N, C-alpha and C positions, 0 to 999 in steps of 0.2 A: 428664615424669619422674614416677615413682611417689612419692607423698607418704609419709613415715614414719608408721607407725601411731601414733595418738594415745593418750592415757591414757583409762581408762574414764570415761564421763560421770557427773557427780554427779547427785543427785536434782533439783537446781535446773535443771541443764542439760537433763535429760530433759524436765522440765515445759516449758521454753522451746522445745524441739524440737517437743513436742506442740502448743504454741500456734502455731508456724510452720506445721505441717502442717495444722492446722485453718484457718488463714488461707488457705493454698493451696486447700483445698477450697471455702471460701467464694468466693474469687476465680474459681475454675473455674465454680461455679454461676452467678455473675453473667455471666461471659463466654458460657457455654453458652446462657443465656436470651436474651442479646443476639443470638447467632448464630441462634437458632431463629426470631427474628422475620423473618430473611431467607427462611425457607422456610415461612412461615405459611400460604401457599396450598397447600402439599402436603397430601394427605389423610393424617390420622393413623389408624392402625389397630392393633389388638392381635393381629392374625394376618396370615399371608401373603396377599399379593394375587397370585393366580396369573396375572392378566392384565398384570402389569407388564413382562413381556418379550415382545416381538413379533418373530418371525422375519421378516426382510425380504429376505434374500439368502443365497446359498450359493455357494461356489466350491470346485472340486476341484483340488488341486495334483497333477498326474500325474507327478511326478518319479520315483516308484518307491522312494524312500528314506523313512525315518521323518521325519514332520513334527515340528518342535521349537519353533517360535515364530511369532508373527504381530504385525504392528503396522500403523499407518496414518500417513501423512504427506502433505505437499504436494509435488507434482512439477510442474515447468513444462516445457511443450513448445510450440514455435512461439509463444511469447509468452503462452500460456494456462496458468494455474495451476489444477490440479484435485486433489481428495483421492484418494489412491491407497492400495492395500493392499500391504504387503510380507509375503511368506510365506517361511519358512525351513525347509528340510529339511536333512538331515545334510550333504549336499554340494552343495546348490543353493539360491540365494536368488533370488526372482522378484519383479518389480514388476508390479502389475495396475492398469490404469486402468478407470474406470467407463464403461459403455455405457448406453444407454437401458434402462428396465425392470429396473434393478438387476442387469444382467449385467456380466461382467468380461472384459477382454482382457489377456492377458500381453504386455507390451511389452519388458521387459528381463529377462535372466537372467544371473546370475554363478555360475560353477562353481568348485568347490574339489576338489582331488584328494588332498591329503596330510592336512590337519587338518580334522576335521568342525566344523560350526557348532554352537555351544552356545546362543547367544541373539542376538536383535536388540537393538541399543542405539540407540534413537531419540535424536536431538539436537534439542531444541526450537529454533525460530527459524531452522533451516537448511533450505533448499529444495534439491532435487536431490542429496541426499547422505544415506546411511544408514550407520551403523556396525554391525559385527557382531563378536561375540566368538567365537573359535575355540579348540577344545581337546577333550580327551576327558573327564576328570573335573574338571580345573581349566582355567582360561583360560590359553592359551599365546600367543595373538595377538589384537590388535585391528586390524581393517582398516576402511577407509572404502571404500564402494562408490559409484561415480559413473559418469557417461557423458561421453565426449569431446564437447566443444562443436563439433568439426570434422566428425566422421562419425557421431556418436551411438553409437559402439561402447562396450561395457561396460569399465570400468576398475576396478582394485583398487589401493589404496594402503595399504601396511603402516604403521600408526601407532605400534604398540608391540608388543614381544615379550618373553617371559621368564615368570617366575613371577608371574602377575597374579592378585590376590586378589579385587578388586572393581572395578566400572566403572559409571558413570552419566552419562547425558547431562543437561546443565544448561541452563537458559534463557540467553539472550544468547550462543548458539552456542558453548557450552563443553562439554568432556568431562573428567571427573575419573576417575582410576584410582589404585589402589595396587598396588605390585608389590615383589618382592624378599622376602627372609627377614626375620625379626624384627630382625636386626642391621643390615641395610642397606636397610630398607624405604623406598620412595619414594612420596610422594603427589603426583601431578602433575596440573595442569590445563592442558588444551590448548584454545586458542581458534581458531575457524575464521573465515576471511574469508567474505564473502557468497557467493562462488563455490564455497565448500566446501573451499578449500585451507587447510591448517594455517598459522596466522598467527603465533602466539606460544605460549610455554610458561611456566608458573609452577610452582614447587614449594611445597608446604605442609609445615609442620613435622609430622613423623610422630609418632604416639603410640608408646609402647614396648609395643604390643600389636597383634596381627594384626587388620586391619579386615575385617569380614564384608560390610557394605553401606554405601552412602552414602544420605543423604536430604536433599533440598533443603527450605529453610524458606520457605514461602509468607508473604509480608509482610516478609521480610528478605533482600533479594537478595544481600547480601554475607556471608551466614552459610551454613555447610554443616555437617550432622551426619554422624556415622559411628557405627555400632555395632561393637563389638569382641568378640573371642572370650571375653573375661573378663566379659561382660555389662555393659560400660560404654558410655555414650554420650559421644562427644567432639564438640566444636564448634570450628570454625575461623572466623577472619575472613578472607574471601577477598581482601580488599584487601591485607592485610599478609602473609598466609600464616601468621599466628600461630595456634598451638593455644591456645584461650582457656580451655577447661574440660574436665574429665573427670568424668563423673557416673555413679555406680554405680546400677543399677536393680535391682528386686526379683529375688532369686535363685529365686523360685518358678517362673520360666519361663526355662530355659536356652536359649542360642542364639537370642535374640530378634532380629528383623530389623526395621529401621526402613523404613517405606514412604513416609511423608509427615510433615511437621511444619508447624505453623501458629504464627505469632507474634501474640499478642493481649495488650494491656495489660502488656507487659513479661514475659509468661510464654510458655513454649513448650508447645504441645499436640502430642504425638507419637503417631502411629499405628504400633503394632508388630504383628507377627504372631508366632505361637508354634507352630512345627512340632513341638516336643517336649512340648506341653501335655497333661496328663492330664485325663480327664473328671472333673468334680466332680458329686456327686450332686445338689446343689441347682441348679446352673447349667447342667449339660450340658457340652458340649465348647467351651472358649474358643478362638476362632480368631484374632480381633484384640483388641487392647487399646488404650485411650486413656490415656496418662499425661500429667500436667502437671508441668512443671519450672520452677523459678525459677533461671534461668541465673546469677544473681548469687551465690546461696547454694548452688547445686547440690542443694537439697532437691527431692525429687520424690515424687509419690504417684500410684498407679493410681486412676483415677476411673470407668472404665467397661470392662466386659468384653463383647465381642460374641460371643455363643454361638449354637449351632445350636438350632433349635426342638426341642421334645420329639419323640422318635421318630426323629430324625436322628442319624447317627453319622459319624465321620470326623475326621481331623486335617488341618491346613493342609498342602498340598502345594506350591502356588505361587499367587500372586495379584497384584492390582494395586489401587492407590488413586488416585482422581481426584476433586478437589473434596471433597464430603462423602459419597462413595460408595466402598465397598470390595467387591471381588469376589475369590473364592478358589475354586480347585479343591481338592477334598477327597480324601483317600485312598480314599473310597468311590466316586470317579468322578463325583460330583455337583458342580455349580457353585452356590455360595451367594452372595447379594448382601445387603449391609447398608447402611442409611442411618445414617451415623455420628451425625447429629444426633438422629434419632428414637430410635436406640439398639437397634433390633432388625432381625432378618433380614426382608427384604421380598420376596425371590424365591428360588426353588430351581429349578435346571435339571438334571433327572436325565439319565443317559446316554441317548444316542439310538442306536437300532439295535444295542443290546447293545455299543456302543463307549463306553468311559469317556472323559470329557473329560481332556485332557492339559495344556492351558494356556488362560489367559484374559487378555485385555487390554482396557482402555478405549481407545477410539479417540482419537488426538490431534487429529483434525480435526472431530469432532462428538461427540454424546452416545451413540454406538453402542457396543455391547459385541461384541468379537471373541472367539469361542470356537473351539478347535481340537481335533482328534483326531489320533492318531498316523498314521492311514491317509491323511492329507492333506486331509480334509474341513475346511473353514473355514466357520463359520456366523456371520452378522452379524445381531445383534438390536438392535431399538430398545428402550431402557429408558424406560418411560412412568411 
């Protein structure tokens, strides 16, 4: 529920608030220094390292329709589990298995005739199942794609339909989604059995605001974050379903999207992207931001902006965060990569063959970067 507006802060209260924010910054600096020791063996540099992305493979999705997403997951056949690539076009989703010399073979294809595919929704810890979100401008259906254990034929299972606002696959074989209007919003977690079947459902307490995205908290398995249309971050306890806190973040960046959160020393470190950010003269274009939140007091402060190098332009279009690396497709058609611990852009991938990049994902099976173009070309890079 919305809290009633409080009375204006007194001078003493303002000073106390400043002290708390200063404390948060000091705690962030300590934690960041401790985290950086984990990557002490990485080369530090003040400029881009053009050799940090190495093309190792390419596949062409010949479906004839516009390519919309890519992902990587584990798939088991004949008792052998191998890392596979999932590609999604508007009306076709395909599964590719690796061959020798980094070639790929298409082994399964799922077709859609009425509602187009919007995105792939990978579910960690689940083998032989992938979820997809279908719709035109907004998500209308979430389906599970799998194969029959009897004849290996492709199958689709409708998991949810309606006015779906956000969806995310979580660790421990879970899928969270929000649906409905503001008055009847539902936040639901679905748990899958090991064979990919839906096993149980749980409802979380909905906030009185529309949810834009969800973010899992690394280091706190029973916590879940959500960003809302009012520029708030909400946090749930997944055991109880209780909505614990609602925290307002800086209004300098509207429509902020949470990609990842980390828990350290009782603080939350949240990676946000800003599709509506304006270029700042001193900093350039901010694409990602790291903020630190004290979940007990809801105090939060921005501690780092991840901007483009000088001479580069473009705003965030879509992106992905894995561990301490962030990748984004920019409106200029270029892909940019940041090391979140080092604090700067480490690689740029300009458009290839006059084709802008459309989407980028970190592989869920290794350290590779998957980059795609609308014409169906998928490029696989090793990030060094």
